C-alpha positions in Angstrom: -28.3 5.8 -11.9 -26.2 4.2 -9.2 -23.5 6.4 -7.6 -20.0 5.0 -8.2 -16.8 5.4 -6.3 -13.2 5.3 -7.5 -11.6 1.9 -7.0 -9.1 2.0 -4.1 -10.3 5.5 -2.9 -11.1 6.2 0.7 -14.9 6.0 -0.2 -14.4 2.6 -1.8 -12.5 1.4 1.3 -15.3 2.6 3.6 -17.9 0.8 1.5 -15.7 -2.3 1.4 -15.3 -2.4 5.2 -19.1 -1.9 5.7 -20.0 -4.7 3.3 -17.3 -7.2 4.4 -18.2 -6.8 8.0 -21.9 -7.3 7.2 -21.6 -10.1 4.8 -18.7 -12.3 5.9 -18.9 -13.9 9.4 -15.9 -15.1 11.4 -17.2 -18.7 10.6 -17.0 -18.0 6.9 -13.5 -16.7 7.4 -12.6 -19.9 9.3 -11.7 -17.7 12.3 -8.5 -16.7 10.5 -5.9 -14.4 12.0 -3.7 -13.1 9.3 -2.8 -10.1 7.2 -2.2 -9.5 3.5 -1.0 -6.5 1.6 -1.9 -6.3 -2.1 0.6 -4.0 -3.9 -0.7 -2.6 -7.2 1.8 -1.5 -9.7 1.2 0.2 -13.1 -1.9 2.1 -11.7 -3.6 4.4 -14.1 -2.3 7.5 -12.2 1.3 6.1 -12.4 1.6 5.6 -8.6 1.9 2.3 -6.8 -1.0 1.6 -4.4 -1.9 -1.0 -1.8 -4.9 -2.7 -0.3 -4.3 -4.1 3.2 -6.4 -6.5 5.2 -5.9 -7.7 8.7 -8.2 -10.3 10.3 -8.3 -11.4 13.9 -10.2 -14.6 14.7 -12.1 -14.2 11.4 -13.1 -10.6 11.9 -11.9 -7.7 9.7 -9.8 -5.7 12.2 -8.2 -3.4 9.7 -8.7 -2.5 6.0 -6.4 0.2 4.5 -5.8 1.7 1.1 -2.9 3.9 0.3 0.1 4.8 -1.8 3.7 3.7 -1.4 4.8 1.1 1.1 2.0 -0.9 2.8 2.1 -2.0 6.5 4.0 -5.2 7.3 1.9 -8.3 6.7 2.0 -12.1 6.7 1.5 -12.1 3.0 2.5 -9.6 0.4 1.1 -10.0 -3.1 2.5 -7.7 -5.8 1.1 -7.4 -9.3 -0.4 -5.2 -12.1 -3.3 -3.0 -11.3 -5.3 -4.5 -14.2 -5.0 -8.0 -12.8 -6.1 -7.0 -9.3 -9.0 -5.0 -10.8 -10.0 -8.2 -12.6 -9.8 -10.2 -9.3 -12.0 -7.6 -7.5 -14.5 -7.6 -10.4 -14.7 -11.4 -10.2 -13.3 -11.9 -13.7 -10.4 -14.2 -12.4 -10.0 -16.5 -9.4 -7.3 -15.9 -6.8 -5.6 -19.3 -7.1 -5.4 -19.0 -10.9 -3.9 -15.5 -10.6 -1.3 -16.8 -8.2 -0.4 -19.8 -10.2 -0.2 -17.7 -13.5 3.0 -16.1 -12.3 1.7 -12.6 -12.9 1.4 -12.1 -9.1 4.4 -12.2 -6.9 3.8 -13.7 -3.4 5.9 -13.1 -0.3 4.9 -15.5 2.3 4.0 -19.2 2.6 2.7 -20.3 -0.8 1.1 -23.5 0.5 -0.9 -21.5 3.1 -1.7 -18.8 0.5 -3.2 -21.4 -1.9 -5.3 -22.8 1.0 -6.5 -19.3 1.7 -7.3 -18.5 -2.0 -11.0 -19.6 -1.5 -11.3 -17.0 1.3 -9.8 -14.3 -1.0 -12.4 -15.3 -3.6 -15.1 -14.9 -1.0 -13.9 -11.4 -0.1 -13.8 -10.5 -3.8 -17.4 -11.7 -4.3 -18.4 -9.0 -1.8 -16.1 -6.4 -3.3 -17.3 -6.9 -6.8 -20.7 -5.6 -5.7 -19.4 -2.2 -5.0 -20.3 0.2 -7.8 -16.8 1.3 -8.7 -14.9 3.2 -11.5 -11.8 1.2 -12.4 
């Protein structure tokens, strides 16, 4: 049986970083320099959590998970834990989730929609992590 890690735990973050750096090249990330903080509300443990990505020239420079207030970022996406878990598991696409109104975006919506395909590419890698949601 495959070992699973808790979603958004430090172990999950470490596995996410290893896989993202190995599987997504700067070219696939279109040499993007940006940052995004996903803020999860209504988490199973009752606390708000975040997942933060920072890319520099298409390379993952920083990946953080934590509780409370995330680092400052170009984009901030806030929504329910269950919706983000569905995104990470590949059950819903990023652009659809944004357009549904269930996610709240702070940042440039036009740019965010253009970058949705990159978010889906990241989620394709993350969905392979054996996790407990």
